[in-house]
PAGU-494915 format. One record per residue (C-alpha): residue in one letter; x, y, z. Coordinates in Angstrom, 3 decimals. Each point is the difference from the previous one (the first is absolute). Example, Ala and Ser with C-alpha at 12.3 -4.5 7.8 and 13.67 -1.06 7.14 Angstrom:
% PAGU-494915
site code = A; xx = 12.300; yy = -4.500; zz = 7.800 $
site code = S; xx = 1.370; yy = 3.440; zz = -0.660 $
This chain:
% PAGU-494915
site code = M; xx = -4.776; yy = -6.053; zz = 21.818 $
site code = R; xx = 2.114; yy = 0.737; zz = 3.019 $
site code = H; xx = 3.344; yy = 1.886; zz = -0.001 $
site code = T; xx = 1.874; yy = -3.269; zz = 0.573 $
site code = E; xx = -1.369; yy = -1.513; zz = -3.183 $
site code = L; xx = 0.794; yy = 3.270; zz = -1.992 $
site code = W; xx = 3.484; yy = -0.435; zz = 1.186 $
site code = Q; xx = 0.276; yy = -3.680; zz = -0.718 $
site code = R; xx = -1.237; yy = 0.686; zz = -3.515 $
site code = L; xx = 2.601; yy = 2.762; zz = -0.478 $
site code = D; xx = 2.798; yy = -2.161; zz = 1.249 $
site code = H; xx = -0.997; yy = -2.709; zz = -2.342 $
site code = H; xx = 0.219; yy = 2.169; zz = -2.989 $
site code = L; xx = 2.928; yy = 2.310; zz = 0.939 $
site code = G; xx = 1.975; yy = -1.948; zz = 2.569 $
site code = R; xx = -0.198; yy = 0.946; zz = 3.644 $
site code = A; xx = 2.959; yy = 2.307; zz = 0.159 $
site code = Y; xx = -1.075; yy = 2.189; zz = -3.058 $
site code = S; xx = -3.732; yy = -0.086; zz = 0.719 $
site code = R; xx = 0.289; yy = 2.234; zz = 2.999 $
site code = T; xx = 2.154; yy = 2.475; zz = -2.021 $
site code = W; xx = -2.313; yy = -0.138; zz = -2.780 $
site code = A; xx = -2.970; yy = 0.589; zz = 2.086 $
site code = E; xx = 1.730; yy = 3.060; zz = 1.425 $
site code = Q; xx = 1.286; yy = 1.703; zz = -3.012 $
site code = Q; xx = -2.485; yy = -0.894; zz = -2.790 $
site code = V; xx = -2.500; yy = 2.884; zz = -0.264 $
site code = L; xx = -3.187; yy = -1.278; zz = -1.720 $
site code = G; xx = -2.598; yy = 2.399; zz = -1.425 $
site code = E; xx = -2.864; yy = -2.560; zz = 0.730 $
site code = L; xx = 0.881; yy = 0.793; zz = 3.802 $
site code = D; xx = -0.405; yy = 3.593; zz = -0.224 $
site code = H; xx = 3.796; yy = 0.499; zz = -0.909 $
site code = R; xx = 1.094; yy = -1.990; zz = 3.135 $
site code = T; xx = 2.261; yy = -2.899; zz = 0.449 $
site code = P; xx = -1.709; yy = -3.140; zz = 1.008 $
site code = A; xx = 1.463; yy = 0.213; zz = 3.448 $
site code = E; xx = -1.247; yy = 3.519; zz = 0.363 $
site code = A; xx = -3.320; yy = -1.052; zz = -1.150 $
site code = L; xx = -0.271; yy = -2.770; zz = 2.515 $
site code = E; xx = 1.118; yy = 2.480; zz = 2.845 $
site code = A; xx = -2.818; yy = 2.435; zz = -1.181 $
site code = G; xx = -2.622; yy = -2.706; zz = 0.536 $
site code = V; xx = -0.622; yy = -1.220; zz = -3.573 $
site code = P; xx = -1.119; yy = -3.599; zz = -0.056 $
site code = P; xx = 2.731; yy = -2.570; zz = -0.904 $
site code = K; xx = -2.355; yy = -1.410; zz = -2.826 $
site code = Q; xx = -0.066; yy = 3.370; zz = -1.576 $
site code = V; xx = 3.668; yy = 0.400; zz = 0.253 $
site code = W; xx = 0.658; yy = -3.457; zz = -1.197 $
site code = A; xx = -2.141; yy = 0.919; zz = -3.272 $
site code = A; xx = 2.173; yy = 3.082; zz = -0.545 $
site code = V; xx = 3.094; yy = -2.281; zz = 0.358 $
site code = W; xx = -1.409; yy = -2.654; zz = -2.125 $
site code = E; xx = -0.606; yy = 2.615; zz = -2.804 $
site code = A; xx = 3.307; yy = 1.625; zz = 0.443 $
site code = L; xx = 1.890; yy = -3.379; zz = -0.149 $
site code = G; xx = -2.026; yy = -1.232; zz = -2.984 $
site code = L; xx = -0.743; yy = -3.290; zz = 1.800 $
site code = P; xx = -2.126; yy = -2.551; zz = -1.574 $
site code = A; xx = -3.901; yy = -0.090; zz = 0.721 $
site code = S; xx = 0.442; yy = -3.215; zz = 2.197 $
site code = E; xx = 2.076; yy = 2.250; zz = 2.517 $
site code = R; xx = -2.799; yy = 2.528; zz = 0.561 $
């Protein structure tokens, strides 16, 4: 997964305007208590970030 795909998925589920805010403010334990944006900046692979986001949002398995 590339960064662009992760952002597209977030935009799809949260809306373009809110997805950026959510990714900058929502701290996730699965990402070592970082936000998705912080995790990406720290070099965490987008696929791993998406897995944490998927879990936090309670999305269906088809969206994994």
